[in-house]
OpenMM code with the backbone's topology and positions (N, CA, C; nanometers):
from openmm import Vec3, app, unit

residues = "MET ALA TRP VAL ARG ALA ALA MET ASP GLU ARG ASP LEU ARG ALA ALA TRP PRO LEU THR GLU PRO ASP LEU ARG MET VAL LEU VAL GLN HIS TRP VAL LEU SER HIS HIS GLU ASP ALA ASP LEU LEU GLY PRO PRO ALA ALA TRP GLU ALA LEU ALA ALA GLU LEU ALA ALA ASP PRO PRO THR SER ALA LEU TRP ASP GLN PHE ALA ALA GLU ARG LEU LYS ARG TRP ARG GLN TYR TRP THR GLY PHE SER ALA ARG THR TRP ASP LEU ARG ASP GLU ALA GLU VAL PRO ARG PRO GLY LEU GLU ILE VAL THR PHE ILE GLU PRO GLY ARG LYS LEU GLN LEU LYS PRO GLY SER PRO VAL SER TYR ARG ARG LEU ALA VAL ARG ARG HIS GLY GLY ARG TRP LEU VAL ALA GLY VAL ASP GLY THR ASN ILE PHE ARG PRO GLY TRP PRO PRO VAL PRO ALA".split()
positions = [
    Vec3(2.3930, -7.7393, -10.9955),
    Vec3(2.4399, -7.6329, -10.9085),
    Vec3(2.3902, -7.6553, -10.7661),
    Vec3(2.2678, -7.7042, -10.7521),
    Vec3(2.2123, -7.7247, -10.6180),
    Vec3(2.2950, -7.8263, -10.5399),
    Vec3(2.3420, -7.9310, -10.6075),
    Vec3(2.4245, -8.0326, -10.5401),
    Vec3(2.5569, -7.9719, -10.4946),
    Vec3(2.6221, -7.8960, -10.5819),
    Vec3(2.7500, -7.8328, -10.5471),
    Vec3(2.7289, -7.7328, -10.4333),
    Vec3(2.6218, -7.6563, -10.4410),
    Vec3(2.5920, -7.5590, -10.3358),
    Vec3(2.5758, -7.6296, -10.2006),
    Vec3(2.4981, -7.7378, -10.1990),
    Vec3(2.4745, -7.8098, -10.0731),
    Vec3(2.6020, -7.8754, -10.0208),
    Vec3(2.6712, -7.9500, -10.1078),
    Vec3(2.7879, -8.0277, -10.0633),
    Vec3(2.9102, -7.9410, -10.0366),
    Vec3(2.9381, -7.8469, -10.1241),
    Vec3(3.0634, -7.7726, -10.1145),
    Vec3(3.0488, -7.6386, -10.0419),
    Vec3(2.9431, -7.5647, -10.0717),
    Vec3(2.9284, -7.4325, -10.0105),
    Vec3(2.8685, -7.4405, -9.8702),
    Vec3(2.7638, -7.5203, -9.8556),
    Vec3(2.6956, -7.5298, -9.7266),
    Vec3(2.7497, -7.6441, -9.6406),
    Vec3(2.8317, -7.7291, -9.7022),
    Vec3(2.8888, -7.8450, -9.6320),
    Vec3(2.7796, -7.9256, -9.5617),
    Vec3(2.6749, -7.9530, -9.6395),
    Vec3(2.5565, -8.0215, -9.5875),
    Vec3(2.5253, -8.1414, -9.6770),
    Vec3(2.5862, -8.2549, -9.6454),
    Vec3(2.5651, -8.3735, -9.7276),
    Vec3(2.4204, -8.4201, -9.7200),
    Vec3(2.3551, -8.3970, -9.6072),
    Vec3(2.2138, -8.4365, -9.5947),
    Vec3(2.1290, -8.3635, -9.6998),
    Vec3(2.1611, -8.2375, -9.7282),
    Vec3(2.0870, -8.1621, -9.8302),
    Vec3(2.1235, -8.2090, -9.9713),
    Vec3(2.2478, -8.2535, -9.9919),
    Vec3(2.2912, -8.3019, -10.1233),
    Vec3(2.2432, -8.4450, -10.1486),
    Vec3(2.2148, -8.5204, -10.0454),
    Vec3(2.1816, -8.6630, -10.0570),
    Vec3(2.0630, -8.6889, -10.1492),
    Vec3(1.9510, -8.6160, -10.1398),
    Vec3(1.8394, -8.6415, -10.2313),
    Vec3(1.8706, -8.6057, -10.3762),
    Vec3(1.9769, -8.5283, -10.3982),
    Vec3(2.0191, -8.4895, -10.5327),
    Vec3(2.1245, -8.5850, -10.5874),
    Vec3(2.1514, -8.6901, -10.5122),
    Vec3(2.2527, -8.7900, -10.5459),
    Vec3(2.1826, -8.9194, -10.5836),
    Vec3(2.2196, -8.9763, -10.6969),
    Vec3(2.1583, -9.1002, -10.7438),
    Vec3(2.1753, -9.2113, -10.6391),
    Vec3(2.0737, -9.2950, -10.6188),
    Vec3(2.0832, -9.4014, -10.5188),
    Vec3(2.2073, -9.4900, -10.5330),
    Vec3(2.2463, -9.5259, -10.6563),
    Vec3(2.3662, -9.6087, -10.6733),
    Vec3(2.4914, -9.5356, -10.6254),
    Vec3(2.5031, -9.4064, -10.6535),
    Vec3(2.6191, -9.3313, -10.6069),
    Vec3(2.6178, -9.3193, -10.4552),
    Vec3(2.5005, -9.2984, -10.3960),
    Vec3(2.4937, -9.2955, -10.2492),
    Vec3(2.5480, -9.4260, -10.1921),
    Vec3(2.5050, -9.5394, -10.2482),
    Vec3(2.5502, -9.6688, -10.1972),
    Vec3(2.7001, -9.6870, -10.2211),
    Vec3(2.7498, -9.6474, -10.3357),
    Vec3(2.8929, -9.6593, -10.3652),
    Vec3(2.9747, -9.5780, -10.2641),
    Vec3(2.9326, -9.4555, -10.2364),
    Vec3(3.0044, -9.3717, -10.1399),
    Vec3(3.0038, -9.4338, -10.0011),
    Vec3(2.8905, -9.4883, -9.9629),
    Vec3(2.8784, -9.5529, -9.8323),
    Vec3(2.9646, -9.6788, -9.8265),
    Vec3(2.9577, -9.7624, -9.9285),
    Vec3(3.0376, -9.8853, -9.9287),
    Vec3(3.1864, -9.8535, -9.9249),
    Vec3(3.2281, -9.7529, -9.9961),
    Vec3(3.3687, -9.7115, -9.9919),
    Vec3(3.4067, -9.6718, -9.8493),
    Vec3(3.3217, -9.5974, -9.7826),
    Vec3(3.3486, -9.5551, -9.6448),
    Vec3(3.3561, -9.6763, -9.5510),
    Vec3(3.2606, -9.7667, -9.5643),
    Vec3(3.2609, -9.8869, -9.4801),
    Vec3(3.3905, -9.9651, -9.5017),
    Vec3(3.4270, -9.9860, -9.6269),
    Vec3(3.5489, -10.0614, -9.6555),
    Vec3(3.6735, -9.9894, -9.6043),
    Vec3(3.6733, -9.8574, -9.6043),
    Vec3(3.7897, -9.7851, -9.5537),
    Vec3(3.8017, -9.7945, -9.4021),
    Vec3(3.6952, -9.8363, -9.3355),
    Vec3(3.6955, -9.8545, -9.1897),
    Vec3(3.6819, -10.0027, -9.1515),
    Vec3(3.7135, -10.0918, -9.2442),
    Vec3(3.6859, -10.2343, -9.2250),
    Vec3(3.7524, -10.2946, -9.1014),
    Vec3(3.8597, -10.2352, -9.0539),
    Vec3(3.9290, -10.2909, -8.9371),
    Vec3(3.8711, -10.2422, -8.8046),
    Vec3(3.7749, -10.1523, -8.8089),
    Vec3(3.7178, -10.0949, -8.6872),
    Vec3(3.5844, -10.1622, -8.6549),
    Vec3(3.5919, -10.2823, -8.5992),
    Vec3(3.4717, -10.3589, -8.5666),
    Vec3(3.3866, -10.2872, -8.4623),
    Vec3(3.4502, -10.2083, -8.3744),
    Vec3(3.3723, -10.1339, -8.2751),
    Vec3(3.2821, -10.0308, -8.3423),
    Vec3(3.3259, -9.9765, -8.4529),
    Vec3(3.2476, -9.8780, -8.5260),
    Vec3(3.1415, -9.9442, -8.6127),
    Vec3(3.1822, -10.0417, -8.6935),
    Vec3(3.0947, -10.0984, -8.7966),
    Vec3(3.0193, -10.2235, -8.7555),
    Vec3(3.0705, -10.2924, -8.6570),
    Vec3(3.0141, -10.4226, -8.6264),
    Vec3(3.0754, -10.5275, -8.7174),
    Vec3(3.0269, -10.6507, -8.7107),
    Vec3(3.0840, -10.7582, -8.7914),
    Vec3(3.0510, -10.7406, -8.9400),
    Vec3(3.1336, -10.7968, -9.0282),
    Vec3(3.1079, -10.7850, -9.1723),
    Vec3(2.9666, -10.8270, -9.2140),
    Vec3(2.9086, -10.9213, -9.1428),
    Vec3(2.7733, -10.9653, -9.1769),
    Vec3(2.6708, -10.8528, -9.1604),
    Vec3(2.7039, -10.7492, -9.0829),
    Vec3(2.6118, -10.6381, -9.0593),
    Vec3(2.6339, -10.5219, -9.1554),
    Vec3(2.7378, -10.5282, -9.2382),
    Vec3(2.7718, -10.4145, -9.3228),
    Vec3(2.6659, -10.3811, -9.4266),
    Vec3(2.6025, -10.4810, -9.4831),
    Vec3(2.5003, -10.4550, -9.5858),
    Vec3(2.3855, -10.3737, -9.5272),
    Vec3(2.3393, -10.4106, -9.4092),
    Vec3(2.2305, -10.3362, -9.3448),
    Vec3(2.2762, -10.1954, -9.3080),
    Vec3(2.3986, -10.1829, -9.2576),
    Vec3(2.4529, -10.0517, -9.2242),
    Vec3(2.4608, -9.9636, -9.3483),
    Vec3(2.5110, -10.0199, -9.4580),
    Vec3(2.5216, -9.9441, -9.5825),
    Vec3(2.3843, -9.8980, -9.6296),
    Vec3(2.2844, -9.9839, -9.6193),
    Vec3(2.1482, -9.9471, -9.6606),
    Vec3(2.0949, -9.8324, -9.5747),
    Vec3(2.1225, -9.8355, -9.4453),
    Vec3(2.0778, -9.7277, -9.3560),
    Vec3(2.1459, -9.5957, -9.3905),
    Vec3(2.2755, -9.6005, -9.4188),
    Vec3(2.3493, -9.4789, -9.4521),
    Vec3(2.3102, -9.4242, -9.5892),
    Vec3(2.2855, -9.5132, -9.6846),
    Vec3(2.2547, -9.4708, -9.8216),
    Vec3(2.1088, -9.4298, -9.8394),
    Vec3(2.0244, -9.4589, -9.7412),
    Vec3(1.8821, -9.4258, -9.7522),
    Vec3(1.8624, -9.2739, -9.7618),
    Vec3(1.7501, -9.2359, -9.8181),
    Vec3(1.7141, -9.0943, -9.8244),
    Vec3(1.5776, -9.0775, -9.7582),
    Vec3(1.5758, -9.0303, -9.6340),
    Vec3(1.6876, -8.9808, -9.5539),
    Vec3(1.7625, -9.0952, -9.4873),
    Vec3(1.8898, -9.0711, -9.4541),
    Vec3(1.9692, -9.1750, -9.3877),
    Vec3(1.9135, -9.2029, -9.2476),
    Vec3(1.9251, -9.3292, -9.2068),
    Vec3(1.8698, -9.3686, -9.0762),
    Vec3(1.9750, -9.4202, -8.9796),
    Vec3(2.1000, -9.4227, -9.0186),
    Vec3(2.2056, -9.4767, -8.9337),
    Vec3(2.2563, -9.3725, -8.8337),
    Vec3(2.2886, -9.4188, -8.7147),
    Vec3(2.3502, -9.3333, -8.6132),
    Vec3(2.4903, -9.2901, -8.6554),
    Vec3(2.5491, -9.3569, -8.7545),
    Vec3(2.6834, -9.3223, -8.8017),
    Vec3(2.6817, -9.2151, -8.9114),
    Vec3(2.5629, -9.1636, -8.9459),
    Vec3(2.5528, -9.0661, -9.0537),
    Vec3(2.6453, -8.9468, -9.0336),
    Vec3(2.6445, -8.8865, -8.9156),
    Vec3(2.7238, -8.7650, -8.8944),
    Vec3(2.8724, -8.7898, -8.9183),
    Vec3(2.9221, -8.9038, -8.8722),
    Vec3(3.0633, -8.9361, -8.8936),
    Vec3(3.0908, -8.9595, -9.0423),
    Vec3(3.0067, -9.0378, -9.1071),
    Vec3(3.0225, -9.0618, -9.2508),
    Vec3(3.0210, -8.9300, -9.3278),
    Vec3(2.9207, -8.8464, -9.3026),
    Vec3(2.9057, -8.7212, -9.3762),
    Vec3(3.0247, -8.6290, -9.3534),
    Vec3(3.0704, -8.6184, -9.2311),
    Vec3(3.1845, -8.5314, -9.2014),
    Vec3(3.3094, -8.5774, -9.2755),
    Vec3(3.3342, -8.7080, -9.2756),
    Vec3(3.4523, -8.7604, -9.3447),
    Vec3(3.4421, -8.7436, -9.4960),
    Vec3(3.3250, -8.7682, -9.5524),
    Vec3(3.3053, -8.7548, -9.6969),
    Vec3(3.3256, -8.6097, -9.7391),
    Vec3(3.2638, -8.5155, -9.6666),
    Vec3(3.2768, -8.3741, -9.7011),
    Vec3(3.4205, -8.3256, -9.6851),
    Vec3(3.4889, -8.3722, -9.5823),
    Vec3(3.6296, -8.3347, -9.5628),
    Vec3(3.7136, -8.3801, -9.6816),
    Vec3(3.6899, -8.5014, -9.7263),
    Vec3(3.7655, -8.5545, -9.8408),
    Vec3(3.7389, -8.4722, -9.9671),
    Vec3(3.6118, -8.4402, -9.9930),
    Vec3(3.5807, -8.3592, -10.1103),
    Vec3(3.6440, -8.2205, -10.1007),
    Vec3(3.6403, -8.1600, -9.9818),
    Vec3(3.7016, -8.0270, -9.9663),
    Vec3(3.8517, -8.0333, -9.9916),
    Vec3(3.9162, -8.1428, -9.9502),
    Vec3(4.0600, -8.1577, -9.9748),
    Vec3(4.0868, -8.1782, -10.1238),
    Vec3(4.0071, -8.2596, -10.1879),
    Vec3(4.0256, -8.2934, -10.3286),
    Vec3(3.9866, -8.1780, -10.4195),
    Vec3(3.8793, -8.1089, -10.3844),
    Vec3(3.8249, -8.0021, -10.4677),
    Vec3(3.8448, -7.8657, -10.4030),
    Vec3(3.9610, -7.8345, -10.3569),
    Vec3(3.9884, -7.7087, -10.2889),
    Vec3(3.9316, -7.5906, -10.3679),
    Vec3(3.8503, -7.5106, -10.3018),
    Vec3(3.7954, -7.3899, -10.3628),
    Vec3(3.6748, -7.4086, -10.4526),
    Vec3(3.6336, -7.5324, -10.4800),
    Vec3(3.5197, -7.5575, -10.5690),
    Vec3(3.3926, -7.5048, -10.5030),
    Vec3(3.3202, -7.4180, -10.5732),
    Vec3(3.2042, -7.3519, -10.5150),
    Vec3(3.1031, -7.3155, -10.6225),
    Vec3(2.9767, -7.3337, -10.5924),
    Vec3(2.8702, -7.2911, -10.6842),
    Vec3(2.8607, -7.1394, -10.6885),
    Vec3(2.9127, -7.0728, -10.5857),
    Vec3(2.9075, -6.9259, -10.5816),
    Vec3(3.0054, -6.8618, -10.6793),
    Vec3(3.1185, -6.9296, -10.7044),
    Vec3(3.2228, -6.8649, -10.7841),
    Vec3(3.2584, -6.9386, -10.9129),
    Vec3(3.2340, -7.0677, -10.9202),
    Vec3(3.2674, -7.1427, -11.0406),
    Vec3(3.1540, -7.1307, -11.1409),
    Vec3(3.1904, -7.1256, -11.2676),
    Vec3(3.0919, -7.1159, -11.3750),
    Vec3(3.0593, -7.2543, -11.4296),
    Vec3(2.9380, -7.2697, -11.4732),
    Vec3(2.8950, -7.3936, -11.5367),
    Vec3(2.9086, -7.3762, -11.6871),
    Vec3(2.9818, -7.4653, -11.7503),
    Vec3(2.9987, -7.4607, -11.8959),
    Vec3(2.8619, -7.4762, -11.9620),
    Vec3(2.8390, -7.3991, -12.0658),
    Vec3(2.7071, -7.3962, -12.1297),
    Vec3(2.6617, -7.5313, -12.1840),
    Vec3(2.7511, -7.6021, -12.2510),
    Vec3(2.7080, -7.7289, -12.3098),
    Vec3(2.7632, -7.8469, -12.2290),
    Vec3(2.6772, -7.9449, -12.2129),
    Vec3(2.7163, -8.0671, -12.1439),
    Vec3(2.7563, -8.1718, -12.2465),
    Vec3(2.8421, -8.2632, -12.2061),
    Vec3(2.8729, -8.3785, -12.2911),
    Vec3(2.7626, -8.4811, -12.2688),
    Vec3(2.7214, -8.5474, -12.3748),
    Vec3(2.6151, -8.6472, -12.3653),
    Vec3(2.6696, -8.7798, -12.4174),
    Vec3(2.7315, -8.8602, -12.3289),
    Vec3(2.7878, -8.9880, -12.3745),
    Vec3(2.6808, -9.0877, -12.4184),
    Vec3(2.5626, -9.0773, -12.3605),
    Vec3(2.4488, -9.1599, -12.4030),
    Vec3(2.3213, -9.0934, -12.3506),
    Vec3(2.2068, -9.1241, -12.4098),
    Vec3(2.0827, -9.0602, -12.3657),
    Vec3(2.0589, -9.0815, -12.2159),
    Vec3(2.0189, -8.9756, -12.1492),
    Vec3(1.9907, -8.9835, -12.0064),
    Vec3(2.1115, -8.9661, -11.9177),
    Vec3(2.2297, -8.9503, -11.9771),
    Vec3(2.3526, -8.9297, -11.8992),
    Vec3(2.4262, -8.8101, -11.9573),
    Vec3(2.4608, -8.7159, -11.8714),
    Vec3(2.5355, -8.5989, -11.9153),
    Vec3(2.6537, -8.5753, -11.8224),
    Vec3(2.7589, -8.5193, -11.8777),
    Vec3(2.8756, -8.4779, -11.7998),
    Vec3(2.8742, -8.3254, -11.8010),
    Vec3(2.8617, -8.2671, -11.6824),
    Vec3(2.8608, -8.1217, -11.6717),
    Vec3(2.9974, -8.0770, -11.6206),
    Vec3(3.0434, -7.9643, -11.6717),
    Vec3(3.1768, -7.9144, -11.6391),
    Vec3(3.1660, -7.7773, -11.5748),
    Vec3(3.2298, -7.7638, -11.4596),
    Vec3(3.2401, -7.6370, -11.3890),
    Vec3(3.3801, -7.5829, -11.4128),
    Vec3(3.3886, -7.4527, -11.4414),
    Vec3(3.5168, -7.3900, -11.4727),
    Vec3(3.5537, -7.2932, -11.3615),
    Vec3(3.6790, -7.3025, -11.3189),
    Vec3(3.7302, -7.2146, -11.2146),
    Vec3(3.7215, -7.0693, -11.2618),
    Vec3(3.6849, -6.9782, -11.1732),
    Vec3(3.6704, -6.8388, -11.2147),
    Vec3(3.8023, -6.7815, -11.2669),
    Vec3(3.7908, -6.7062, -11.3761),
    Vec3(3.9070, -6.6401, -11.4332),
    Vec3(4.0013, -6.7309, -11.5092),
    Vec3(3.9621, -6.8556, -11.5333),
    Vec3(4.0480, -6.9501, -11.6041),
    Vec3(3.9800, -6.9947, -11.7315),
    Vec3(4.0592, -7.0331, -11.8291),
    Vec3(4.0072, -7.0954, -11.9502),
    Vec3(4.0013, -7.2451, -11.9273),
    Vec3(3.9052, -7.3089, -11.9879),
    Vec3(3.8951, -7.4535, -11.9791),
    Vec3(4.0105, -7.5157, -12.0560),
    Vec3(4.0949, -7.5922, -11.9867),
    Vec3(4.2082, -7.6604, -12.0496),
    Vec3(4.2004, -7.8081, -12.0140),
    Vec3(4.1758, -7.8891, -12.1136),
    Vec3(4.1620, -8.0321, -12.0910),
    Vec3(4.2862, -8.1096, -12.1325),
    Vec3(4.3963, -8.0386, -12.1627),
    Vec3(4.5185, -8.1051, -12.2066),
    Vec3(4.5912, -8.1672, -12.0873),
    Vec3(4.6518, -8.2853, -12.1061),
    Vec3(4.7307, -8.3445, -11.9981),
    Vec3(4.8423, -8.2494, -11.9555),
    Vec3(4.8624, -8.2403, -11.8245),
    Vec3(4.9675, -8.1550, -11.7722),
    Vec3(4.9230, -8.0121, -11.7466),
    Vec3(4.8029, -7.9753, -11.7935),
    Vec3(4.7525, -7.8406, -11.7682),
    Vec3(4.7094, -7.8303, -11.6223),
    Vec3(4.7202, -7.7112, -11.5631),
    Vec3(4.6684, -7.6951, -11.4273),
    Vec3(4.5183, -7.7236, -11.4272),
    Vec3(4.4708, -7.7875, -11.3231),
    Vec3(4.3283, -7.8212, -11.3168),
    Vec3(4.2494, -7.6932, -11.2958),
    Vec3(4.1651, -7.6627, -11.3903),
    Vec3(4.0829, -7.5431, -11.3825),
    Vec3(3.9350, -7.5780, -11.3982),
    Vec3(3.9031, -7.7053, -11.3826),
    Vec3(3.7655, -7.7484, -11.4021),
    Vec3(3.7335, -7.8671, -11.3101),
    Vec3(3.6065, -7.8891, -11.2878),
    Vec3(3.5549, -8.0061, -11.2158),
    Vec3(3.4392, -8.0586, -11.2990),
    Vec3(3.4283, -8.1910, -11.3054),
    Vec3(3.3225, -8.2530, -11.3859),
    Vec3(3.2395, -8.3458, -11.2992),
    Vec3(3.1091, -8.3409, -11.3200),
    Vec3(3.0161, -8.4303, -11.2527),
    Vec3(2.9321, -8.5003, -11.3579),
    Vec3(2.9058, -8.6269, -11.3348),
    Vec3(2.8122, -8.6998, -11.4203),
    Vec3(2.6736, -8.6863, -11.3573),
    Vec3(2.5766, -8.6547, -11.4399),
    Vec3(2.4381, -8.6486, -11.3941),
    Vec3(2.3551, -8.7411, -11.4826),
    Vec3(2.2588, -8.8058, -11.4194),
    Vec3(2.1777, -8.9028, -11.4937),
    Vec3(2.0308, -8.8780, -11.4608),
    Vec3(1.9486, -8.9014, -11.5608),
    Vec3(1.8041, -8.8896, -11.5436),
    Vec3(1.7589, -9.0076, -11.4590),
    Vec3(1.6919, -8.9783, -11.3477),
    Vec3(1.6475, -9.0830, -11.2557),
    Vec3(1.5145, -9.0379, -11.1944),
    Vec3(1.4103, -9.1145, -11.2190),
    Vec3(1.2802, -9.0804, -11.1617),
    Vec3(1.2290, -8.9436, -11.2041),
    Vec3(1.2589, -8.9035, -11.3276),
    Vec3(1.2107, -8.7763, -11.3783),
    Vec3(1.2945, -8.6556, -11.3381),
    Vec3(1.4079, -8.6789, -11.2694),
    Vec3(1.4952, -8.5684, -11.2270),
    Vec3(1.6385, -8.5992, -11.2649),
    Vec3(1.7213, -8.4958, -11.2752),
    Vec3(1.8636, -8.5134, -11.2978),
    Vec3(1.9314, -8.5222, -11.1616),
    Vec3(2.0029, -8.6328, -11.1387),
    Vec3(2.0737, -8.6536, -11.0128),
    Vec3(2.2220, -8.6763, -11.0401),
    Vec3(2.3057, -8.6386, -10.9452),
    Vec3(2.4494, -8.6615, -10.9587),
    Vec3(2.4739, -8.8118, -10.9518),
    Vec3(2.5411, -8.8645, -11.0553),
    Vec3(2.5665, -9.0086, -11.0667),
    Vec3(2.7143, -9.0419, -11.0564),
    Vec3(2.8008, -8.9416, -11.0687),
    Vec3(2.9451, -8.9636, -11.0605),
    Vec3(3.0127, -8.8333, -11.0240),
    Vec3(3.1127, -8.8403, -10.9378),
    Vec3(3.1730, -8.7177, -10.8864),
    Vec3(3.3051, -8.6803, -10.9529),
    Vec3(3.3449, -8.7541, -11.0560),
    Vec3(3.4655, -8.7111, -11.1271),
    Vec3(3.4414, -8.6914, -11.2766),
    Vec3(3.3202, -8.7129, -11.3213),
    Vec3(3.2874, -8.6883, -11.4607),
    Vec3(3.3374, -8.7941, -11.5565),
    Vec3(3.4096, -8.8908, -11.5072),
    Vec3(3.4644, -8.9947, -11.5933),
    Vec3(3.4144, -9.1319, -11.5518),
    Vec3(3.4214, -9.1599, -11.4242),
    Vec3(3.3884, -9.2932, -11.3743),
    Vec3(3.2544, -9.2943, -11.3025),
    Vec3(3.1736, -9.3903, -11.3398),
    Vec3(3.0495, -9.4169, -11.2690),
    Vec3(3.0608, -9.5598, -11.2176),
    Vec3(3.0301, -9.5768, -11.0906),
    Vec3(3.0466, -9.7080, -11.0280),
    Vec3(2.9119, -9.7689, -10.9926),
    Vec3(2.9108, -9.9020, -10.9869),
    Vec3(2.7963, -9.9789, -10.9390),
    Vec3(2.8262, -10.0240, -10.7975),
    Vec3(2.7235, -10.0305, -10.7128),
    Vec3(2.7457, -10.0806, -10.5776),
    Vec3(2.8015, -10.2226, -10.5808),
    Vec3(2.8802, -10.2528, -10.4802),
    Vec3(2.9402, -10.3847, -10.4636),
    Vec3(3.0447, -10.3786, -10.3541),
    Vec3(3.0934, -10.4910, -10.3151),
    Vec3(3.1948, -10.4967, -10.2081),
    Vec3(3.3250, -10.5491, -10.2669),
    Vec3(3.4045, -10.4700, -10.3336),
    Vec3(3.4000, -10.3236, -10.3443),
    Vec3(3.3148, -10.2795, -10.4626),
    Vec3(3.2795, -10.1480, -10.4645),
    Vec3(3.2104, -10.0948, -10.5818),
    Vec3(3.2937, -10.1160, -10.7075),
    Vec3(3.2264, -10.1330, -10.8212),
    Vec3(3.2963, -10.1620, -10.9468),
    Vec3(3.2527, -10.0629, -11.0543),
    Vec3(3.3402, -10.0357, -11.1520),
    Vec3(3.3001, -9.9458, -11.2608),
    Vec3(3.1769, -9.9981, -11.3336),
    Vec3(3.0890, -9.9048, -11.3683),
    Vec3(2.9660, -9.9429, -11.4384),
    Vec3(2.9934, -9.9604, -11.5867),
] * unit.nanometer
topology = app.Topology()
chain = topology.addChain("A")
for resn in residues:
    res = topology.addResidue(resn, chain)
    for name in ("N", "CA", "C"):
        topology.addAtom(name, app.Element.getBySymbol(name[0]), res)
């Protein structure tokens, strides 16, 4: 809930960043870098991308491009997850446990029943959370796919 509150309600990726698994932070950053690959004025040469990605993915981030990255990432999530909020969405009582240390948590839209059938209106959002350093951190933002860092990131 704290991650959803920070990212979606407060629109503060800096507050959500420590609640995000390091691999997911790097995957999000690498995706952003690759989506801007033609803008050498912004990113610099490809040889500099690894260092830039490390600066952006750090906790706390150290890159001067953080504000632009964060604004674009949050805008995309708001477009994709219209109305998703920790204030109004309910957390399903039981999590799915695909393997020890990894859980899929499901948030249900207020006033809707959970419907997982194909073709049903989307009334839920799923996040993967993984045990990391003694804490549960968000490891995947769609509840299905978890990616490993890479150029491009690849499914884990």
